[in-house]
DRENMIMI-350642 format. One record per residue (C-alpha): residue number from 1; residue in one letter; x, y, z. Coordinates in nm, 4 decimals. Layout:
BEGIN
+-----+---------+----------+----------+----------+
| num | residuo |        u |        v |        w |
+-----+---------+----------+----------+----------+
| NUM |       A |        X |        Y |        Z |
...
+-----+---------+----------+----------+----------+
// end
This chain:
BEGIN
+-----+---------+----------+----------+----------+
| num | residuo |        u |        v |        w |
+-----+---------+----------+----------+----------+
|   1 |       M | -16.1614 |   1.4206 |  11.7412 |
|   2 |       P | -16.2310 |   1.1684 |  11.4669 |
|   3 |       V | -15.9424 |   1.0609 |  11.2284 |
|   4 |       T | -16.0081 |   1.1391 |  10.8646 |
|   5 |       K | -15.8406 |   0.9654 |  10.5737 |
|   6 |       G | -15.7649 |   1.1380 |  10.2454 |
|   7 |       F | -15.5598 |   1.4143 |  10.0909 |
|   8 |       T | -15.5737 |   1.7809 |  10.1576 |
|   9 |       L | -15.6334 |   2.0309 |   9.8819 |
|  10 |       I | -15.2733 |   2.1511 |   9.9102 |
|  11 |       E | -15.1362 |   1.7984 |   9.8640 |
|  12 |       L | -15.3491 |   1.7385 |   9.5570 |
|  13 |       L | -15.2337 |   2.0738 |   9.4130 |
|  14 |       I | -14.8675 |   1.9931 |   9.4691 |
|  15 |       V | -14.9083 |   1.6412 |   9.3128 |
|  16 |       S | -15.0928 |   1.7858 |   9.0117 |
|  17 |       A | -14.8228 |   2.0531 |   8.9604 |
|  18 |       I | -14.5478 |   1.7921 |   8.9724 |
|  19 |       M | -14.7375 |   1.5697 |   8.7163 |
|  20 |       A | -14.7944 |   1.8670 |   8.4852 |
|  21 |       L | -14.4264 |   1.9634 |   8.5015 |
|  22 |       T | -14.3225 |   1.6061 |   8.4341 |
|  23 |       L | -14.5506 |   1.5881 |   8.1247 |
|  24 |       L | -14.4328 |   1.9230 |   8.0071 |
|  25 |       V | -14.0653 |   1.8186 |   8.0132 |
|  26 |       G | -14.1169 |   1.4536 |   7.9071 |
|  27 |       L | -14.3721 |   1.4782 |   7.6286 |
|  28 |       P | -14.1388 |   1.6505 |   7.3641 |
|  29 |       A | -13.8760 |   1.3885 |   7.4332 |
|  30 |       W | -14.1230 |   1.1060 |   7.4005 |
|  31 |       Q | -14.2435 |   1.2531 |   7.0681 |
|  32 |       E | -13.8920 |   1.2795 |   6.9360 |
|  33 |       F | -13.8257 |   0.9231 |   7.0401 |
|  34 |       Q | -14.1275 |   0.8176 |   6.8322 |
|  35 |       H | -14.0110 |   1.0133 |   6.5291 |
|  36 |       A | -13.6544 |   0.8646 |   6.5565 |
|  37 |       N | -13.7975 |   0.5153 |   6.5804 |
|  38 |       R | -14.0219 |   0.5771 |   6.2730 |
|  39 |       A | -13.7245 |   0.6981 |   6.0800 |
|  40 |       R | -13.5144 |   0.3966 |   6.1824 |
|  41 |       Q | -13.7925 |   0.1650 |   6.0759 |
|  42 |       D | -13.8287 |   0.3394 |   5.7394 |
|  43 |       I | -13.4501 |   0.3244 |   5.6763 |
|  44 |       I | -13.4362 |  -0.0439 |   5.7602 |
|  45 |       H | -13.7301 |  -0.1219 |   5.5330 |
|  46 |       L | -13.5770 |   0.0680 |   5.2402 |
|  47 |       K | -13.2465 |  -0.1039 |   5.2918 |
|  48 |       I | -13.4255 |  -0.4458 |   5.2869 |
|  49 |       L | -13.6203 |  -0.3404 |   4.9710 |
|  50 |       L | -13.3030 |  -0.2442 |   4.7885 |
|  51 |       H | -13.1196 |  -0.5554 |   4.8821 |
|  52 |       S | -13.4024 |  -0.7906 |   4.8271 |
|  53 |       S | -13.4634 |  -0.6423 |   4.4762 |
|  54 |       R | -13.1090 |  -0.7363 |   4.3812 |
|  55 |       E | -13.1341 |  -1.0726 |   4.5447 |
|  56 |       Q | -13.4507 |  -1.1428 |   4.3591 |
|  57 |       A | -13.2920 |  -1.0471 |   4.0281 |
|  58 |       V | -13.0087 |  -1.3008 |   4.0822 |
|  59 |       H | -13.2340 |  -1.5737 |   4.2235 |
|  60 |       L | -13.4923 |  -1.5434 |   3.9439 |
|  61 |       A | -13.2297 |  -1.4752 |   3.6837 |
|  62 |       E | -13.4337 |  -1.1789 |   3.5373 |
|  63 |       K | -13.4516 |  -0.8098 |   3.5493 |
|  64 |       I | -13.6076 |  -0.6641 |   3.8599 |
|  65 |       T | -13.7199 |  -0.3140 |   3.8878 |
|  66 |       L | -13.7795 |  -0.0924 |   4.1959 |
|  67 |       C | -13.9709 |   0.2269 |   4.1402 |
|  68 |       P | -14.2319 |   0.4596 |   4.2655 |
|  69 |       Q | -14.5776 |   0.3816 |   4.1271 |
|  70 |       N | -14.8637 |   0.6048 |   4.0251 |
|  71 |       A | -15.2244 |   0.5097 |   4.0263 |
|  72 |       N | -15.1798 |   0.3177 |   3.6962 |
|  73 |       R | -14.8899 |   0.1169 |   3.8299 |
|  74 |       Q | -14.6379 |   0.2987 |   3.6052 |
|  75 |       C | -14.3080 |   0.4075 |   3.7267 |
|  76 |       T | -14.2820 |   0.7758 |   3.8030 |
|  77 |       N | -14.0185 |   1.0206 |   3.9412 |
|  78 |       D | -14.1882 |   1.0954 |   4.2704 |
|  79 |       W | -14.0072 |   0.8625 |   4.5162 |
|  80 |       N | -14.2474 |   0.9568 |   4.7945 |
|  81 |       L | -14.5277 |   0.7622 |   4.6286 |
|  82 |       P | -14.5698 |   0.3893 |   4.7151 |
|  83 |       L | -14.2789 |   0.1801 |   4.5842 |
|  84 |       M | -14.3121 |  -0.1460 |   4.3987 |
|  85 |       V | -14.0607 |  -0.4187 |   4.3018 |
|  86 |       F | -14.1540 |  -0.6280 |   4.0076 |
|  87 |       N | -13.9946 |  -0.8244 |   3.7162 |
|  88 |       D | -14.0151 |  -0.5833 |   3.4280 |
|  89 |       R | -13.9783 |  -0.8324 |   3.1415 |
|  90 |       N | -14.0463 |  -0.5850 |   2.8579 |
|  91 |       N | -13.8562 |  -0.2974 |   3.0175 |
|  92 |       N | -14.1560 |  -0.0583 |   2.9784 |
|  93 |       Q | -14.1312 |   0.0601 |   3.3417 |
|  94 |       Q | -14.4878 |  -0.0364 |   3.4358 |
|  95 |       L | -14.6406 |  -0.3456 |   3.6028 |
|  96 |       D | -14.8120 |  -0.5434 |   3.3224 |
|  97 |       P | -15.0624 |  -0.8290 |   3.3747 |
|  98 |       D | -14.8038 |  -1.0896 |   3.2832 |
|  99 |       E | -14.5446 |  -0.9475 |   3.5338 |
| 100 |       T | -14.5173 |  -1.0281 |   3.9032 |
| 101 |       L | -14.5297 |  -0.7820 |   4.1844 |
| 102 |       L | -14.2689 |  -0.9020 |   4.4306 |
| 103 |       N | -14.2765 |  -0.6463 |   4.7012 |
| 104 |       Q | -14.4212 |  -0.3050 |   4.7936 |
| 105 |       A | -14.3602 |  -0.0204 |   5.0342 |
| 106 |       T | -14.6091 |   0.2406 |   5.1485 |
| 107 |       A | -14.5832 |   0.6169 |   5.0457 |
| 108 |       G | -14.3441 |   0.8374 |   5.2441 |
| 109 |       H | -14.4640 |   1.0267 |   5.5480 |
| 110 |       S | -14.5564 |   1.3996 |   5.5219 |
| 111 |       N | -14.2391 |   1.5009 |   5.7066 |
| 112 |       S | -14.0098 |   1.2630 |   5.5144 |
| 113 |       L | -13.8456 |   1.2811 |   5.1750 |
| 114 |       R | -13.7162 |   0.9913 |   4.9598 |
| 115 |       H | -13.5032 |   1.0845 |   4.6545 |
| 116 |       F | -13.3176 |   0.9132 |   4.3720 |
| 117 |       S | -13.1817 |   1.0748 |   4.0598 |
| 118 |       G | -13.3563 |   0.8259 |   3.8161 |
| 119 |       Q | -13.6958 |   0.6954 |   3.7714 |
| 120 |       V | -13.6184 |   0.3322 |   3.8315 |
| 121 |       I | -13.3625 |   0.1173 |   4.0097 |
| 122 |       S | -13.3161 |  -0.2032 |   3.8092 |
| 123 |       F | -13.0957 |  -0.5033 |   3.8590 |
| 124 |       D | -13.0190 |  -0.7574 |   3.5786 |
| 125 |       A | -12.9950 |  -1.1343 |   3.6223 |
| 126 |       R | -12.6297 |  -1.0982 |   3.7353 |
| 127 |       G | -12.7323 |  -0.8413 |   3.9987 |
| 128 |       F | -12.5686 |  -0.5437 |   3.8084 |
| 129 |       A | -12.7355 |  -0.2113 |   3.8234 |
| 130 |       G | -12.5930 |  -0.0957 |   3.4866 |
| 131 |       F | -12.6830 |   0.2714 |   3.4329 |
| 132 |       N | -12.9406 |   0.2800 |   3.7138 |
| 133 |       T | -12.6773 |   0.4090 |   3.9646 |
| 134 |       G | -12.6709 |   0.6866 |   4.2075 |
| 135 |       S | -12.7653 |   0.7687 |   4.5643 |
| 136 |       F | -13.1068 |   0.6701 |   4.7027 |
| 137 |       S | -13.1687 |   0.9011 |   4.9964 |
| 138 |       Y | -13.4151 |   0.9372 |   5.2850 |
| 139 |       C | -13.4628 |   1.2188 |   5.5279 |
| 140 |       Y | -13.7161 |   1.2417 |   5.8054 |
| 141 |       Q | -13.7380 |   1.5848 |   5.9765 |
| 142 |       S | -13.8805 |   1.6417 |   6.3167 |
| 143 |       A | -13.6995 |   1.8298 |   6.5915 |
| 144 |       Q | -13.3910 |   1.6571 |   6.4656 |
| 145 |       I | -13.3044 |   1.5285 |   6.1161 |
| 146 |       H | -13.2835 |   1.1537 |   6.0636 |
| 147 |       S | -13.1275 |   1.0637 |   5.7320 |
| 148 |       A | -12.9668 |   0.7810 |   5.5302 |
| 149 |       S | -12.8335 |   0.7348 |   5.1884 |
| 150 |       F | -12.7708 |   0.4149 |   4.9916 |
| 151 |       V | -12.5107 |   0.4326 |   4.7092 |
| 152 |       I | -12.5808 |   0.1997 |   4.4237 |
| 153 |       S | -12.2840 |   0.1064 |   4.1976 |
| 154 |       R | -12.2934 |  -0.0162 |   3.8318 |
| 155 |       L | -12.2072 |  -0.3650 |   3.9660 |
| 156 |       G | -12.5108 |  -0.3534 |   4.1824 |
| 157 |       R | -12.3319 |  -0.3148 |   4.5060 |
| 158 |       I | -12.5441 |  -0.1217 |   4.7676 |
| 159 |       R | -12.3575 |   0.0545 |   5.0491 |
| 160 |       R | -12.4658 |   0.2936 |   5.3084 |
| 161 |       G | -12.3584 |   0.6577 |   5.2596 |
| 162 |       G | -12.1470 |   0.8249 |   5.5203 |
| 163 |       D | -12.1379 |   1.1566 |   5.7056 |
| 164 |       S | -11.7876 |   1.2842 |   5.6411 |
| 165 |       N | -11.8484 |   1.6329 |   5.7799 |
| 166 |       N | -12.0131 |   1.5015 |   6.1011 |
| 167 |       D | -12.3157 |   1.7359 |   6.0796 |
| 168 |       G | -12.5527 |   1.4492 |   6.1538 |
| 169 |       I | -12.6934 |   1.4434 |   5.8017 |
| 170 |       A | -12.6104 |   1.1547 |   5.5733 |
| 171 |       E | -12.4309 |   1.2372 |   5.2421 |
| 172 |       L | -12.4858 |   1.1363 |   4.8884 |
| 173 |       A | -12.2125 |   0.9809 |   4.6737 |
| 174 |       S | -12.1245 |   1.3397 |   4.5583 |
| 175 |       G | -12.0643 |   1.4437 |   4.9146 |
| 176 |       Q | -12.3642 |   1.6648 |   4.9325 |
| 177 |       N | -12.6024 |   1.6377 |   5.2241 |
| 178 |       V | -12.9258 |   1.4262 |   5.1649 |
| 179 |       P | -13.2081 |   1.6544 |   5.0600 |
| 180 |       C | -13.4610 |   1.7048 |   5.3418 |
| 181 |       P | -13.8149 |   1.8425 |   5.3453 |
| 182 |       S | -13.8345 |   2.2115 |   5.4163 |
+-----+---------+----------+----------+----------+
// end
């Protein structure tokens, strides 16, 4: 009797079933890993944007504004739009031809929410935020909630908000949870 090499139909079915089961269990975990990684990247980028805005104000010795921009490069209240950092010399909350765009951030993702109580975050030449204070928050919702808040003081100090009730959602300076997309 000749020796044949290869797999039997039963062996192929068993291997296929094992692979399908592995994908069924592993795919959701992989997707959540990707969502968590995207949220971490967004949070790091926002932190860098906030800190660099203050640093640029001190370094350039002029008022620097961070705000969401509409199509006309005017500041708006929708913090999920693209963000821009610029030297707002005339304090009109829009990027004029004689002002310099220093940095930008893309629009928020469909399952994320960025929020700030004001229309702009500005730092003066000393790095002070003045009356542009509050909590800048970020929330990314997938199977889990990934959130962060940055509390901006009048002196321009930027600190990370905490999670005092240990529910896994960052809190604003007021102690309320960061708003998340519904």
